C-alpha positions in Angstrom: -34.8 17.5 124.5 -36.5 20.0 122.1 -36.3 18.8 118.5 -38.1 21.7 116.8 -36.2 23.7 114.3 -34.8 26.9 115.3 -37.1 29.5 114.0 -35.3 32.3 115.5 -35.4 35.6 113.5 -38.1 34.1 111.2 -35.4 32.2 108.9 -36.5 29.3 106.7 -35.2 25.8 107.6 -32.2 24.4 105.5 -33.1 21.9 102.6 -31.4 18.6 103.1 -28.6 17.8 100.3 -29.5 14.7 98.0 -26.9 12.1 97.8 -25.3 11.2 94.3 -23.4 8.1 93.4 -20.6 10.4 92.1 -20.3 12.0 95.5 -18.6 8.9 96.6 -14.9 9.2 96.2 -14.5 5.5 95.7 -16.9 5.5 92.7 -15.2 8.3 91.1 -11.8 6.6 91.4 -13.3 3.3 90.0 -14.7 5.1 87.0 -11.4 7.0 86.4 -9.6 3.6 86.4 -12.2 2.2 83.9 -11.8 5.1 81.6 -8.1 4.8 81.5 -8.4 1.1 80.7 -10.7 1.9 77.8 -8.4 4.5 76.4 -5.5 2.2 76.6 -7.5 -0.5 74.9 -8.5 1.9 72.0 -4.9 3.0 71.7 -3.4 -0.5 71.8 -6.0 -2.4 69.8 -7.0 0.1 67.1 -4.3 2.7 66.7 -1.4 0.5 67.7 1.5 2.9 67.8 4.8 1.6 66.9 3.3 -1.1 64.7 5.5 -2.6 61.9 4.7 -4.5 58.9 6.3 -6.0 55.6 5.1 -5.5 52.1 6.6 -8.0 49.7 7.8 -7.9 46.1 7.4 -4.3 45.3 8.7 -3.8 41.7 11.2 -1.3 40.8 9.8 1.5 38.6 12.3 2.7 36.0 9.9 5.4 34.6 9.7 7.4 37.7 11.9 10.5 37.5 13.1 9.5 34.0 13.6 13.0 33.0 16.9 13.0 35.0 18.4 10.9 32.1 16.1 11.6 29.2 17.0 15.2 29.3 20.6 14.1 28.5 19.5 12.2 25.4 19.9 8.9 27.1 17.7 5.8 27.2 17.6 2.7 29.3 18.7 -0.1 27.1 18.9 -2.8 29.8 17.6 -3.0 33.3 17.0 -5.7 36.0 13.6 -7.0 36.6 13.7 -6.5 40.4 11.5 -6.4 43.3 12.2 -5.5 46.9 10.5 -6.0 50.4 9.5 -2.9 52.3 9.3 -2.6 56.0 7.0 0.0 57.1 6.4 1.3 60.6 3.7 3.5 62.2 0.3 3.3 63.9 -1.6 0.2 63.0 -4.5 2.1 61.9 -2.6 4.0 59.2 -0.4 1.3 57.9 -2.9 -1.5 58.1 -4.4 -0.6 54.7 -1.2 0.1 52.9 -0.2 -2.1 49.8 2.6 -2.2 47.2 0.7 0.2 45.0 1.1 2.9 47.7 4.8 3.1 47.3 7.3 3.8 44.4 10.6 2.2 44.5 12.9 3.8 41.9 16.6 4.2 41.1 18.4 7.4 42.0 19.2 8.7 38.6 21.0 11.9 39.8 24.4 10.5 39.2 23.8 9.5 35.5 25.8 11.8 33.2 26.6 9.6 30.2 26.1 6.1 28.5 27.3 3.0 30.0 26.5 0.5 32.7 25.6 2.2 36.2 25.0 0.8 39.6 22.2 2.9 41.2 20.9 2.9 44.6 17.2 2.4 45.1 14.9 5.0 46.7 11.4 4.6 48.0 8.6 7.1 48.5 4.9 7.2 48.7 3.1 6.9 45.4 1.0 10.0 46.1 3.5 12.0 48.1 4.7 11.7 51.8 2.9 9.3 54.2 2.5 11.2 57.5 3.5 9.2 60.5 4.8 6.2 58.4 8.4 5.1 58.2 9.4 3.0 55.3 12.8 1.2 54.6 13.9 -1.6 52.4 14.8 -4.9 53.9 18.2 -6.5 53.2 21.4 -5.0 51.8 20.7 -5.6 48.1 19.2 -2.2 47.4 21.0 -1.4 44.2 20.3 -2.1 40.4 22.5 -2.3 37.4 21.2 -0.2 34.6 22.6 0.3 31.1 22.2 3.7 29.5 23.0 4.7 25.9 21.7 6.9 23.0 19.0 4.9 21.3 18.9 5.2 17.6 17.3 3.6 14.6 19.0 2.1 11.6 17.4 0.7 8.6 19.2 -2.0 6.4 18.3 -3.7 3.1 17.8 -7.5 3.5 20.5 -9.3 1.3 19.6 -12.9 0.4 22.3 -15.5 0.5 21.8 -18.9 -1.3 25.3 -20.3 -0.9 23.8 -23.3 1.1 21.3 -24.4 -1.5 21.5 -27.3 -3.9 19.7 -26.9 -7.3 18.9 -30.1 -9.2 20.7 -30.7 -12.6 18.7 -29.0 -15.4 17.2 -26.5 -13.1 18.1 -22.9 -12.1 17.5 -20.6 -9.2 16.0 -17.8 -11.5 15.1 -15.2 -8.9 14.5 -14.5 -5.1 11.8 -12.5 -3.4 11.7 -11.4 0.1 8.7 -10.6 2.3 10.4 -7.5 3.7 13.1 -5.7 1.7 14.2 -3.4 4.6 14.6 -4.1 8.3 14.7 -1.4 11.0 16.8 -1.9 14.1 16.4 0.1 17.3 19.1 0.2 19.9 22.1 1.8 21.4 24.4 3.6 19.0 27.4 1.7 20.4 25.8 -1.5 18.8 24.2 -0.1 15.8 27.5 1.4 14.6 29.0 -2.0 14.3 26.3 -3.2 11.9 27.0 -2.9 8.2 24.8 -5.6 6.5 21.7 -7.7 7.1 21.5 -11.1 5.5 18.9 -13.8 5.1 21.0 -17.0 4.7 18.5 -19.5 3.0 19.0 -23.3 3.8 17.2 -26.2 2.5 18.0 -30.0 3.2 17.4 -31.5 -0.3 17.8 -30.6 -4.0 15.4 -28.1 -5.3 13.3 -28.8 -8.5 10.4 -26.3 -7.9 9.7 -22.9 -6.5 9.4 -22.7 -2.7 9.0 -20.3 0.2 11.2 -20.6 3.3 11.1 -18.7 6.6 14.7 -17.6 7.1 16.3 -15.9 10.2 18.1 -12.7 9.8 21.9 -12.3 10.6 23.9 -9.1 10.9 27.6 -8.5 10.0 30.2 -5.8 10.4 31.9 -4.3 7.3 34.7 -6.9 7.9 32.3 -9.8 7.7 32.2 -10.6 11.5 28.7 -11.5 12.8 27.2 -9.1 15.2 25.2 -10.5 18.2 23.0 -8.0 19.7 22.6 -7.6 23.5 20.3 -4.6 23.7 19.2 -3.9 20.2 15.5 -4.7 19.1 14.7 -6.0 15.7 11.5 -5.1 13.7 11.6 -8.7 12.4 13.7 -11.7 13.4 13.0 -13.5 10.2 11.6 -13.1 6.7 10.0 -15.2 4.1 12.2 -15.9 1.2 10.6 -17.2 -2.1 12.9 -19.2 -4.3 12.0 -19.2 -8.1 13.4 -22.5 -9.2 12.8 -23.2 -13.0 13.5 -26.0 -15.4 15.8 -25.0 -18.2 15.6 -25.8 -21.9 17.3 -24.9 -25.3 14.6 -24.6 -27.9 14.6 -23.6 -31.6 13.2 -20.2 -32.5 10.0 -20.0 -34.5 8.6 -16.7 -36.2 4.9 -16.2 -36.6 3.3 -14.6 -39.6 0.0 -12.5 -39.0 -2.6 -11.3 -41.6 -1.7 -14.2 -43.7 -4.3 -15.6 -46.2 -6.3 -18.7 -45.6 -4.3 -21.9 -45.6 -1.0 -20.0 -46.1 2.0 -22.1 -46.8 4.9 -20.1 -45.1 7.5 -22.3 -46.5 7.6 -19.8 -49.4 9.3 -17.3 -47.0 12.9 -18.2 -46.9 14.7 -16.5 -44.0 17.7 -16.7 -41.8 17.8 -15.9 -37.9 20.6 -14.2 -36.0 19.9 -16.7 -33.3 18.3 -20.2 -34.2 18.0 -21.4 -30.6 17.4 -19.6 -27.2 18.1 -20.9 -23.7 15.1 -20.4 -21.6 13.6 -21.3 -18.2 10.2 -21.8 -16.6 7.9 -24.0 -14.6 8.7 -27.6 -15.6 5.0 -28.2 -16.7 5.2 -25.3 -19.2 8.7 -26.0 -20.4 7.7 -29.7 -21.2 4.9 -28.5 -23.3 7.2 -26.3 -25.7 9.0 -27.8 -28.8 9.7 -24.4 -30.3 9.8 -20.7 -29.1 7.5 -18.3 -31.0 9.5 -15.1 -30.4 7.4 -12.6 -32.4 5.2 -11.7 -35.2 5.7 -10.4 -38.7 2.8 -8.7 -40.3 2.5 -9.8 -44.0 0.2 -6.7 -44.8 3.4 -4.6 -44.3 5.9 -7.1 -45.7 8.7 -5.7 -47.8 10.8 -7.9 -50.0 14.5 -8.3 -49.1 14.1 -6.5 -45.8 15.6 -7.6 -42.5 13.3 -7.3 -39.5 14.6 -6.9 -35.9 12.1 -8.5 -33.6 11.9 -7.9 -29.9 11.8 -11.3 -28.1 8.4 -11.9 -26.9 8.2 -15.1 -25.0 5.1 -17.0 -23.7 3.9 -16.2 -20.3 6.1 -17.6 -17.4 8.9 -18.4 -19.8 12.1 -16.5 -19.1 15.1 -15.8 -21.4 18.5 -16.8 -20.0 20.5 -15.5 -23.0 21.8 -11.9 -22.7 20.0 -10.7 -25.8 16.7 -8.7 -26.4 16.1 -9.0 -30.2 16.4 -11.4 -33.1 17.1 -10.4 -36.7 15.1 -12.1 -39.3 16.6 -11.8 -42.9 14.5 -12.8 -45.8 15.9 -14.2 -49.0 13.3 -13.1 -51.7 15.3 -14.1 -54.8 12.6 -16.6 -55.8 9.6 -14.3 -55.1 7.9 -12.1 -57.4 5.0 -9.5 -57.3 2.2 -8.6 -59.4 -0.2 -5.6 -59.2 -3.8 -6.0 -60.6 -7.3 -4.7 -60.4 -9.9 -7.2 -58.9 -13.5 -7.0 -59.9 -16.1 -7.3 -57.0 -17.1 -10.6 -58.6 -14.1 -12.0 -56.7 -15.8 -11.2 -53.4 -16.9 -14.0 -51.0 -18.8 -13.3 -47.8 -18.5 -15.8 -44.9 -20.2 -16.1 -41.5 -22.8 -13.4 -42.3 -25.9 -14.1 -40.3 -28.8 -15.1 -42.5 -31.0 -12.2 -41.4 -28.6 -9.8 -43.2 -27.7 -9.2 -46.8 -24.4 -7.7 -47.8 -23.9 -5.8 -51.0 -20.4 -4.8 -52.3 -20.5 -1.2 -53.6 -16.8 -1.0 -54.6 -16.8 -2.2 -58.4 -13.1 -2.9 -58.4 -10.5 -3.3 -55.8 -7.7 -1.3 -57.4 -3.9 -1.7 -57.3 -3.7 -4.9 -55.4 -0.2 -6.3 -55.1 0.2 -10.0 -54.7 3.5 -11.8 -53.8 4.5 -15.5 -54.4 6.7 -17.7 -56.3 7.8 -16.2 -59.6 6.4 -18.8 -61.9 2.9 -18.7 -60.2 2.9 -14.9 -60.1 3.5 -14.6 -63.8 0.6 -16.7 -64.7 -1.8 -15.3 -62.1 -5.1 -13.9 -63.2 -7.8 -11.9 -61.3 -10.3 -14.7 -61.7 -7.9 -16.9 -59.5 -8.0 -14.5 -56.6 -10.6 -14.6 -53.8 -11.5 -11.4 -51.9 -12.9 -12.6 -48.5 -15.2 -10.7 -46.2 -15.5 -12.4 -42.9 -18.6 -11.2 -40.8 -16.8 -12.4 -37.7 -14.1 -9.7 -38.2 -16.5 -6.7 -37.8 -19.7 -5.6 -36.0 -22.7 -6.4 -38.3 -25.1 -3.6 -38.4 -27.4 -2.2 -41.2 -26.0 0.7 -43.2 -23.0 1.5 -45.2 -19.5 0.9 -44.0 -16.0 0.3 -45.1 -15.0 -3.4 -44.4 -11.5 -4.9 -44.3 -10.9 -7.9 -46.5 -8.5 -10.6 -47.0 -7.1 -11.9 -50.3 -6.0 -15.4 -51.1 -5.5 -17.8 -54.1 -7.3 -21.1 -53.4 -5.2 -22.9 -56.0 -1.9 -21.7 -54.5 -1.3 -21.3 -50.7 2.1 -19.6 -51.3 0.6 -16.4 -52.8 -0.3 -13.7 -50.3 -1.3 -10.0 -50.6 1.0 -7.2 -49.7 -0.8 -4.3 -48.1 -4.2 -4.0 -46.5 -7.5 -3.4 -48.4 -11.1 -2.4 -47.6 -14.4 -2.5 -49.6 -17.3 -0.1 -49.3 -20.3 -2.2 -48.4 -24.0 -1.8 -47.7 -25.7 -4.1 -45.2 -29.4 -4.7 -45.1 -31.8 -6.8 -43.1 -33.6 -9.6 -45.0 
């Protein structure tokens, strides 16, 4: 048999086809099956269509879509603290990374028209819009909330202190009360605030009070008819205040008048006077009250004293001593029937200088102190001579400096402490350094 290629008509011999593994139909079928298995695994393991999951304890957000009720002038005054469980469905790849923060659960406020308690159904949506391919529902049937709406207002009331429940010891008085906050502001629904007329701090203490004390006291609120108001929704600026009770000891003390610009060693018994009130009822801290035997109520200036004149003195009590009597002045009436006056001119030889530093020398340039009026018992005044009178210059009463100046002086009679000068007097002096 002849095996040579047919070279008829000069044609080239055919190239033999090289076999490929994919030419085998059985191989291609096996690869197709393998690819289908891999695709199925990707879909079922990674994508997981139809996967469901539950997100627990998603809180209800009452601020979302709040314009639906705030535009009507309403506010939420009470709402449930509620959480719900969300069931989400979709492909596993998408829902696998979702958490509670990706959803908003909120009441449907569309039906709210006026104040009152409303039962609202809950809605849910994605926090940042729609979630494609994800279905979300709330588990269970309890998918409503009770919400109370009202017009929220503010009301400010003065704090009234009540001391009906206190016991003050005998001999003491509750002189005054102070409160840490004089006014309290309430914020809440008008339906509650309209009932309130007064705010009180009702102070209580278990024992007898003998000294001042500060007590923290709860606030209570009442209607105009005296019925206590218990708030359900109203918020208080403060629930309590500090009340300071000024508790003082009482005393009834004799009145004393003080004389100023009096001479050295003055005997004020020469001034006979009557008081419109001889005693006053006062109160103050026990330690200070116990130190008082008389009440100095005011001063009478002897330099301006006028015989037979009545003086009306404003009552000026020592610090921390308080007047309980309902008066503000006391009249002092003098009986001058046993007093006389004498006017004389005094030579500068009557001058005595005291308390002048040794580095200075004072010279009186006024030769005579003219028209000096002295007052005292009639018998002593009639026999009084200029030589008995001392004109005293006290260097502690003025600023010592070299040069000339007019210096105030005091007059007294060493031999008779009941004589005093009427008016004020000055001497022209020159001060020099030694």
